[in-house]
Biopython code that builds the backbone (N, CA, C, O; Angstrom):
import numpy as np
from Bio.PDB.StructureBuilder import StructureBuilder

atoms = [
    (1, "MET", "N", (179.030, -87.053, 0.926)),
    (1, "MET", "CA", (177.860, -88.323, 1.498)),
    (1, "MET", "C", (178.194, -89.578, 0.981)),
    (1, "MET", "O", (178.481, -89.714, -0.208)),
    (2, "LYS", "N", (178.180, -90.469, 1.745)),
    (2, "LYS", "CA", (178.999, -91.832, 1.217)),
    (2, "LYS", "C", (177.478, -92.825, 1.514)),
    (2, "LYS", "O", (176.869, -92.742, 2.581)),
    (3, "GLN", "N", (177.165, -93.473, 0.701)),
    (3, "GLN", "CA", (176.435, -94.314, 0.984)),
    (3, "GLN", "C", (176.341, -95.797, 0.232)),
    (3, "GLN", "O", (176.872, -95.818, -0.878)),
    (4, "TYR", "N", (175.880, -96.746, 0.580)),
    (4, "TYR", "CA", (176.473, -97.967, 0.116)),
    (4, "TYR", "C", (174.990, -99.074, -0.498)),
    (4, "TYR", "O", (174.242, -99.485, 0.389)),
    (5, "ILE", "N", (174.722, -99.413, -1.740)),
    (5, "ILE", "CA", (173.784, -99.817, -1.940)),
    (5, "ILE", "C", (174.397, -101.697, -2.540)),
    (5, "ILE", "O", (175.413, -102.139, -3.078)),
    (6, "THR", "N", (173.572, -102.067, -2.227)),
    (6, "THR", "CA", (173.607, -103.637, -2.910)),
    (6, "THR", "C", (173.459, -103.792, -4.255)),
    (6, "THR", "O", (173.231, -102.895, -5.067)),
    (7, "THR", "N", (173.611, -105.090, -4.492)),
    (7, "THR", "CA", (173.361, -105.149, -6.233)),
    (7, "THR", "C", (171.953, -105.694, -6.002)),
    (7, "THR", "O", (171.326, -105.939, -7.033)),
    (8, "GLU", "N", (171.363, -105.920, -4.882)),
    (8, "GLU", "CA", (169.804, -106.287, -5.088)),
    (8, "GLU", "C", (169.075, -105.551, -5.218)),
    (8, "GLU", "O", (168.020, -105.754, -5.819)),
    (9, "GLU", "N", (169.550, -103.988, -4.467)),
    (9, "GLU", "CA", (168.709, -103.376, -4.134)),
    (9, "GLU", "C", (168.712, -102.662, -5.487)),
    (9, "GLU", "O", (167.706, -102.267, -6.077)),
    (10, "ALA", "N", (169.941, -102.552, -5.885)),
    (10, "ALA", "CA", (170.590, -102.014, -7.071)),
    (10, "ALA", "C", (169.233, -101.833, -8.601)),
    (10, "ALA", "O", (168.633, -100.911, -9.153)),
    (11, "ILE", "N", (169.338, -103.587, -8.739)),
    (11, "ILE", "CA", (168.201, -104.281, -9.601)),
    (11, "ILE", "C", (166.862, -103.381, -9.312)),
    (11, "ILE", "O", (166.277, -102.656, -10.116)),
    (12, "LYS", "N", (166.501, -103.663, -7.765)),
    (12, "LYS", "CA", (165.209, -103.536, -7.645)),
    (12, "LYS", "C", (164.752, -102.228, -7.930)),
    (12, "LYS", "O", (163.655, -101.953, -8.416)),
    (13, "HIS", "N", (165.562, -101.506, -7.634)),
    (13, "HIS", "CA", (165.218, -99.855, -7.821)),
    (13, "HIS", "C", (165.577, -99.109, -9.072)),
    (13, "HIS", "O", (165.455, -97.893, -9.223)),
    (14, "CYS", "N", (166.171, -100.228, -10.220)),
    (14, "CYS", "CA", (166.768, -99.524, -10.885)),
    (14, "CYS", "C", (166.184, -98.265, -11.900)),
    (14, "CYS", "O", (166.710, -97.268, -12.395)),
    (15, "ASP", "N", (164.482, -99.000, -11.944)),
    (15, "ASP", "CA", (163.853, -98.579, -13.091)),
    (15, "ASP", "C", (163.265, -96.915, -12.649)),
    (15, "ASP", "O", (162.903, -95.965, -13.342)),
    (16, "GLU", "N", (163.372, -97.103, -11.298)),
    (16, "GLU", "CA", (162.781, -95.773, -10.735)),
    (16, "GLU", "C", (163.576, -93.913, -10.829)),
    (16, "GLU", "O", (164.791, -93.722, -10.804)),
    (17, "GLN", "N", (162.707, -92.985, -10.914)),
    (17, "GLN", "CA", (163.473, -92.003, -11.436)),
    (17, "GLN", "C", (164.845, -91.499, -10.632)),
    (17, "GLN", "O", (165.712, -90.731, -11.045)),
    (18, "ASP", "N", (164.763, -92.135, -9.438)),
    (18, "ASP", "CA", (165.185, -90.179, -8.355)),
    (18, "ASP", "C", (166.632, -91.865, -8.119)),
    (18, "ASP", "O", (167.541, -91.686, -7.308)),
    (19, "THR", "N", (166.592, -92.741, -8.619)),
    (19, "THR", "CA", (167.463, -93.869, -8.238)),
    (19, "THR", "C", (168.932, -93.946, -8.186)),
    (19, "THR", "O", (169.554, -93.452, -9.126)),
    (20, "LEU", "N", (169.581, -94.507, -7.200)),
    (20, "LEU", "CA", (171.128, -93.837, -7.417)),
    (20, "LEU", "C", (171.884, -94.936, -8.531)),
    (20, "LEU", "O", (173.035, -94.612, -8.823)),
    (21, "ILE", "N", (171.539, -95.768, -8.959)),
    (21, "ILE", "CA", (172.316, -96.713, -10.198)),
    (21, "ILE", "C", (171.135, -96.511, -10.704)),
    (21, "ILE", "O", (170.173, -96.527, -9.936)),
    (22, "PRO", "N", (170.880, -96.205, -12.524)),
    (22, "PRO", "CA", (170.150, -96.023, -12.938)),
    (22, "PRO", "C", (170.486, -97.546, -13.404)),
    (22, "PRO", "O", (171.421, -98.299, -13.132)),
    (23, "SER", "N", (169.255, -97.691, -14.273)),
    (23, "SER", "CA", (168.940, -99.228, -15.355)),
    (23, "SER", "C", (170.146, -98.713, -16.596)),
    (23, "SER", "O", (170.903, -99.663, -16.794)),
    (24, "ALA", "N", (170.366, -97.996, -17.107)),
    (24, "ALA", "CA", (171.553, -97.819, -18.290)),
    (24, "ALA", "C", (172.925, -98.281, -17.244)),
    (24, "ALA", "O", (173.766, -99.131, -17.533)),
    (25, "PHE", "N", (172.874, -97.523, -16.066)),
    (25, "PHE", "CA", (174.732, -97.877, -15.705)),
    (25, "PHE", "C", (174.985, -99.844, -15.687)),
    (25, "PHE", "O", (175.928, -100.527, -16.089)),
    (26, "LEU", "N", (173.602, -100.242, -14.999)),
    (26, "LEU", "CA", (173.327, -101.438, -14.514)),
    (26, "LEU", "C", (174.222, -102.415, -16.142)),
    (26, "LEU", "O", (175.210, -103.125, -16.327)),
    (27, "SER", "N", (173.059, -101.820, -16.976)),
    (27, "SER", "CA", (173.107, -102.779, -18.317)),
    (27, "SER", "C", (175.043, -102.952, -19.023)),
    (27, "SER", "O", (175.450, -103.736, -19.879)),
    (28, "THR", "N", (175.696, -102.070, -18.371)),
    (28, "THR", "CA", (177.028, -101.569, -18.793)),
    (28, "THR", "C", (177.637, -102.993, -18.435)),
    (28, "THR", "O", (178.253, -103.640, -19.283)),
    (29, "PHE", "N", (177.429, -103.464, -17.096)),
    (29, "PHE", "CA", (178.002, -104.847, -16.970)),
    (29, "PHE", "C", (178.468, -105.920, -17.382)),
    (29, "PHE", "O", (179.561, -106.437, -17.154)),
    (30, "PRO", "N", (177.218, -106.417, -18.294)),
    (30, "PRO", "CA", (177.207, -107.759, -18.925)),
    (30, "PRO", "C", (177.590, -107.340, -20.272)),
    (30, "PRO", "O", (178.416, -108.055, -20.838)),
    (31, "ASN", "N", (177.066, -106.134, -21.003)),
    (31, "ASN", "CA", (176.749, -105.722, -22.425)),
    (31, "ASN", "C", (178.484, -105.101, -22.437)),
    (31, "ASN", "O", (178.952, -105.244, -23.566)),
    (32, "ASN", "N", (179.153, -104.679, -21.779)),
    (32, "ASN", "CA", (180.252, -103.559, -22.108)),
    (32, "ASN", "C", (181.361, -104.159, -21.657)),
    (32, "ASN", "O", (182.375, -104.166, -22.355)),
    (33, "PHE", "N", (181.328, -104.741, -20.439)),
    (33, "PHE", "CA", (182.834, -104.806, -19.399)),
    (33, "PHE", "C", (182.827, -106.331, -19.610)),
    (33, "PHE", "O", (183.945, -106.843, -19.676)),
    (34, "GLY", "N", (181.213, -107.564, -19.786)),
    (34, "GLY", "CA", (181.558, -108.633, -19.891)),
    (34, "GLY", "C", (181.172, -108.936, -18.255)),
    (34, "GLY", "O", (180.922, -110.081, -17.879)),
    (35, "ILE", "N", (181.165, -108.479, -17.894)),
    (35, "ILE", "CA", (180.720, -108.548, -16.341)),
    (35, "ILE", "C", (179.635, -109.344, -15.871)),
    (35, "ILE", "O", (178.576, -109.079, -16.438)),
    (36, "ASN", "N", (179.566, -110.398, -14.852)),
    (36, "ASN", "CA", (178.364, -110.766, -14.883)),
    (36, "ASN", "C", (177.550, -109.864, -13.745)),
    (36, "ASN", "O", (178.298, -109.589, -12.807)),
    (37, "LEU", "N", (176.393, -109.409, -13.617)),
    (37, "LEU", "CA", (176.201, -108.783, -12.430)),
    (37, "LEU", "C", (175.824, -109.650, -10.793)),
    (37, "LEU", "O", (175.291, -109.131, -9.812)),
    (38, "CYS", "N", (176.269, -110.983, -10.926)),
    (38, "CYS", "CA", (176.439, -112.298, -10.105)),
    (38, "CYS", "C", (177.523, -111.724, -9.315)),
    (38, "CYS", "O", (177.500, -111.871, -8.093)),
    (39, "ALA", "N", (178.373, -111.150, -9.826)),
    (39, "ALA", "CA", (180.243, -111.169, -9.699)),
    (39, "ALA", "C", (180.097, -109.534, -8.393)),
    (39, "ALA", "O", (180.939, -109.179, -7.568)),
    (40, "VAL", "N", (179.077, -109.059, -8.621)),
    (40, "VAL", "CA", (179.113, -107.488, -8.299)),
    (40, "VAL", "C", (178.196, -107.592, -6.558)),
    (40, "VAL", "O", (176.990, -107.836, -6.605)),
    (41, "LYS", "N", (178.660, -107.455, -5.582)),
    (41, "LYS", "CA", (178.573, -107.410, -4.266)),
    (41, "LYS", "C", (177.531, -106.577, -4.222)),
    (41, "LYS", "O", (176.401, -106.882, -3.839)),
    (42, "GLY", "N", (178.016, -105.137, -4.750)),
    (42, "GLY", "CA", (177.435, -103.748, -4.265)),
    (42, "GLY", "C", (178.255, -102.461, -4.440)),
    (42, "GLY", "O", (179.384, -102.800, -4.796)),
    (43, "PHE", "N", (178.155, -101.068, -4.334)),
    (43, "PHE", "CA", (178.264, -100.104, -4.597)),
    (43, "PHE", "C", (178.758, -99.569, -4.190)),
    (43, "PHE", "O", (179.049, -100.392, -3.322)),
    (44, "GLU", "N", (179.740, -98.000, -3.658)),
    (44, "GLU", "CA", (179.737, -97.473, -2.546)),
    (44, "GLU", "C", (180.195, -95.649, -3.266)),
    (44, "GLU", "O", (181.215, -94.971, -3.393)),
    (45, "ILE", "N", (178.659, -95.513, -3.578)),
    (45, "ILE", "CA", (178.337, -94.146, -3.903)),
    (45, "ILE", "C", (179.181, -92.981, -2.880)),
    (45, "ILE", "O", (178.892, -93.103, -1.690)),
    (46, "ASP", "N", (179.925, -92.161, -3.127)),
    (46, "ASP", "CA", (179.915, -90.880, -2.360)),
    (46, "ASP", "C", (179.528, -89.959, -3.910)),
    (46, "ASP", "O", (179.853, -90.174, -5.078)),
    (47, "MET", "N", (178.632, -88.794, -3.218)),
    (47, "MET", "CA", (177.555, -87.995, -3.917)),
    (47, "MET", "C", (178.051, -86.613, -3.362)),
    (47, "MET", "O", (178.421, -86.563, -2.189)),
    (48, "THR", "N", (178.076, -85.448, -4.176)),
    (48, "THR", "CA", (178.407, -83.892, -3.976)),
    (48, "THR", "C", (176.477, -83.499, -3.116)),
    (48, "THR", "O", (175.337, -83.955, -3.206)),
    (49, "GLU", "N", (177.045, -82.649, -2.529)),
    (49, "GLU", "CA", (175.809, -82.275, -1.622)),
    (49, "GLU", "C", (174.814, -81.210, -2.426)),
    (49, "GLU", "O", (173.943, -80.626, -1.781)),
    (50, "ASP", "N", (174.975, -80.966, -3.908)),
    (50, "ASP", "CA", (173.880, -80.971, -4.742)),
    (50, "ASP", "C", (173.528, -82.391, -6.232)),
    (50, "ASP", "O", (173.135, -82.328, -7.397)),
    (51, "ASN", "N", (173.922, -83.428, -5.357)),
    (51, "ASN", "CA", (173.597, -85.147, -5.546)),
    (51, "ASN", "C", (174.136, -85.169, -7.181)),
    (51, "ASN", "O", (173.427, -85.639, -8.070)),
    (52, "GLN", "N", (175.762, -84.476, -7.491)),
    (52, "GLN", "CA", (176.470, -85.031, -8.499)),
    (52, "GLN", "C", (177.160, -86.291, -8.187)),
    (52, "GLN", "O", (177.399, -86.374, -6.982)),
    (53, "TYR", "N", (177.541, -87.253, -8.847)),
    (53, "TYR", "CA", (178.368, -88.037, -8.143)),
    (53, "TYR", "C", (180.238, -87.767, -8.138)),
    (53, "TYR", "O", (181.111, -87.468, -8.953)),
    (54, "LYS", "N", (180.132, -88.074, -6.753)),
    (54, "LYS", "CA", (181.755, -87.906, -6.773)),
    (54, "LYS", "C", (182.883, -88.954, -7.125)),
    (54, "LYS", "O", (183.985, -88.894, -7.671)),
    (55, "SER", "N", (182.071, -89.982, -6.539)),
    (55, "SER", "CA", (183.230, -91.424, -7.117)),
    (55, "SER", "C", (182.009, -92.199, -6.482)),
    (55, "SER", "O", (181.136, -91.974, -5.643)),
    (56, "LEU", "N", (182.477, -93.430, -7.480)),
    (56, "LEU", "CA", (181.935, -94.685, -7.051)),
    (56, "LEU", "C", (182.647, -96.109, -7.207)),
    (56, "LEU", "O", (183.177, -96.581, -8.212)),
    (57, "ARG", "N", (182.538, -96.548, -6.193)),
    (57, "ARG", "CA", (182.955, -97.929, -6.122)),
    (57, "ARG", "C", (182.610, -99.010, -6.608)),
    (57, "ARG", "O", (181.448, -98.859, -6.984)),
    (58, "ILE", "N", (183.011, -100.199, -6.858)),
    (58, "ILE", "CA", (182.150, -101.466, -7.330)),
    (58, "ILE", "C", (183.052, -102.149, -6.402)),
    (58, "ILE", "O", (184.265, -101.954, -6.326)),
    (59, "ASP", "N", (182.180, -103.177, -5.520)),
    (59, "ASP", "CA", (182.762, -103.885, -4.243)),
    (59, "ASP", "C", (182.233, -105.888, -5.530)),
    (59, "ASP", "O", (181.174, -106.312, -5.993)),
    (60, "PHE", "N", (183.351, -106.291, -5.541)),
    (60, "PHE", "CA", (182.797, -107.581, -5.982)),
    (60, "PHE", "C", (182.920, -108.411, -5.172)),
    (60, "PHE", "O", (183.550, -108.158, -4.145)),
    (61, "LEU", "N", (182.289, -109.797, -5.413)),
    (61, "LEU", "CA", (182.780, -110.481, -4.669)),
    (61, "LEU", "C", (183.663, -111.562, -4.749)),
    (61, "LEU", "O", (184.022, -111.955, -5.859)),
    (62, "PRO", "N", (184.022, -112.043, -3.829)),
    (62, "PRO", "CA", (185.541, -113.128, -3.697)),
    (62, "PRO", "C", (185.257, -114.576, -4.834)),
    (62, "PRO", "O", (184.172, -115.129, -5.014)),
    (63, "VAL", "N", (186.255, -114.846, -5.320)),
    (63, "VAL", "CA", (185.731, -116.133, -6.122)),
    (63, "VAL", "C", (186.829, -117.371, -5.334)),
    (63, "VAL", "O", (188.013, -117.472, -5.012)),
    (64, "GLU", "N", (185.856, -117.992, -5.298)),
    (64, "GLU", "CA", (186.777, -119.365, -4.552)),
    (64, "GLU", "C", (187.494, -120.169, -5.183)),
    (64, "GLU", "O", (187.236, -120.351, -6.373)),
    (65, "GLU", "N", (188.637, -120.902, -4.533)),
    (65, "GLU", "CA", (189.842, -121.033, -4.921)),
    (65, "GLU", "C", (189.537, -122.214, -5.459)),
    (65, "GLU", "O", (188.422, -122.201, -4.938)),
    (66, "LYS", "N", (189.542, -123.230, -6.044)),
    (66, "LYS", "CA", (189.854, -124.464, -5.969)),
    (66, "LYS", "C", (190.623, -125.280, -6.333)),
    (66, "LYS", "O", (191.158, -124.903, -7.375)),
    (67, "THR", "N", (191.011, -126.351, -5.966)),
    (67, "THR", "CA", (191.880, -126.948, -6.367)),
    (67, "THR", "C", (192.120, -127.926, -6.629)),
    (67, "THR", "O", (191.430, -128.428, -5.742)),
    (68, "PHE", "N", (192.801, -129.291, -7.430)),
    (68, "PHE", "CA", (192.270, -130.147, -7.583)),
    (68, "PHE", "C", (193.182, -131.261, -7.482)),
    (68, "PHE", "O", (194.339, -131.205, -7.897)),
    (69, "ALA", "N", (192.631, -132.344, -6.893)),
    (69, "ALA", "CA", (193.310, -133.328, -6.588)),
    (69, "ALA", "C", (193.713, -134.518, -7.673)),
    (69, "ALA", "O", (193.495, -134.207, -8.844)),
    (70, "LYS", "N", (194.175, -135.611, -7.484)),
    (70, "LYS", "CA", (194.483, -136.523, -8.062)),
    (70, "LYS", "C", (193.288, -136.954, -9.211)),
    (70, "LYS", "O", (192.368, -136.328, -8.684)),
    (71, "ASP", "N", (192.782, -137.464, -10.180)),
    (71, "ASP", "CA", (191.590, -137.645, -11.019)),
    (71, "ASP", "C", (191.242, -136.665, -11.006)),
    (71, "ASP", "O", (190.075, -137.000, -11.208)),
    (72, "ASN", "N", (191.151, -134.996, -10.907)),
    (72, "ASN", "CA", (190.564, -134.401, -11.108)),
    (72, "ASN", "C", (189.560, -133.948, -9.660)),
    (72, "ASN", "O", (189.120, -132.799, -9.608)),
    (73, "GLU", "N", (189.425, -134.390, -9.159)),
    (73, "GLU", "CA", (188.932, -134.291, -7.936)),
    (73, "GLU", "C", (188.629, -132.881, -7.448)),
    (73, "GLU", "O", (189.531, -132.080, -7.207)),
    (74, "ILE", "N", (187.483, -132.631, -7.323)),
    (74, "ILE", "CA", (187.662, -130.628, -6.099)),
    (74, "ILE", "C", (187.725, -130.789, -5.008)),
    (74, "ILE", "O", (186.861, -131.369, -4.350)),
    (75, "CYS", "N", (188.789, -130.301, -4.558)),
    (75, "CYS", "CA", (188.547, -130.459, -3.183)),
    (75, "CYS", "C", (188.687, -129.335, -2.445)),
    (75, "CYS", "O", (188.497, -129.368, -1.229)),
]
sb = StructureBuilder()
sb.init_structure("model")
sb.init_model(0)
sb.init_chain("A")
sb.init_seg("    ")
for serial, (resi, resn, name, xyz) in enumerate(atoms, 1):
    if name == "N":
        sb.init_residue(resn, " ", resi, " ")
    sb.init_atom(name, np.array(xyz, "f"), 0.0, 1.0, " ", f" {name:<3s}", serial, name[0])
structure = sb.get_structure()
């Protein structure tokens, strides 16, 4: 069973007992990976029928590219 949960939903429900994304997992991003949660759009979770994780996909937000013109003006 696949489910998608946004970062906002994950943070809102991370301290609940039966949550899909526990707070210990969310804290690994800034603490262990150096990735700010603001860069994560959400998570796609595929679970087995007995509620074990089969796969977890992290959906990152795209980064806007900025170009610099003369005199370092951002275009």
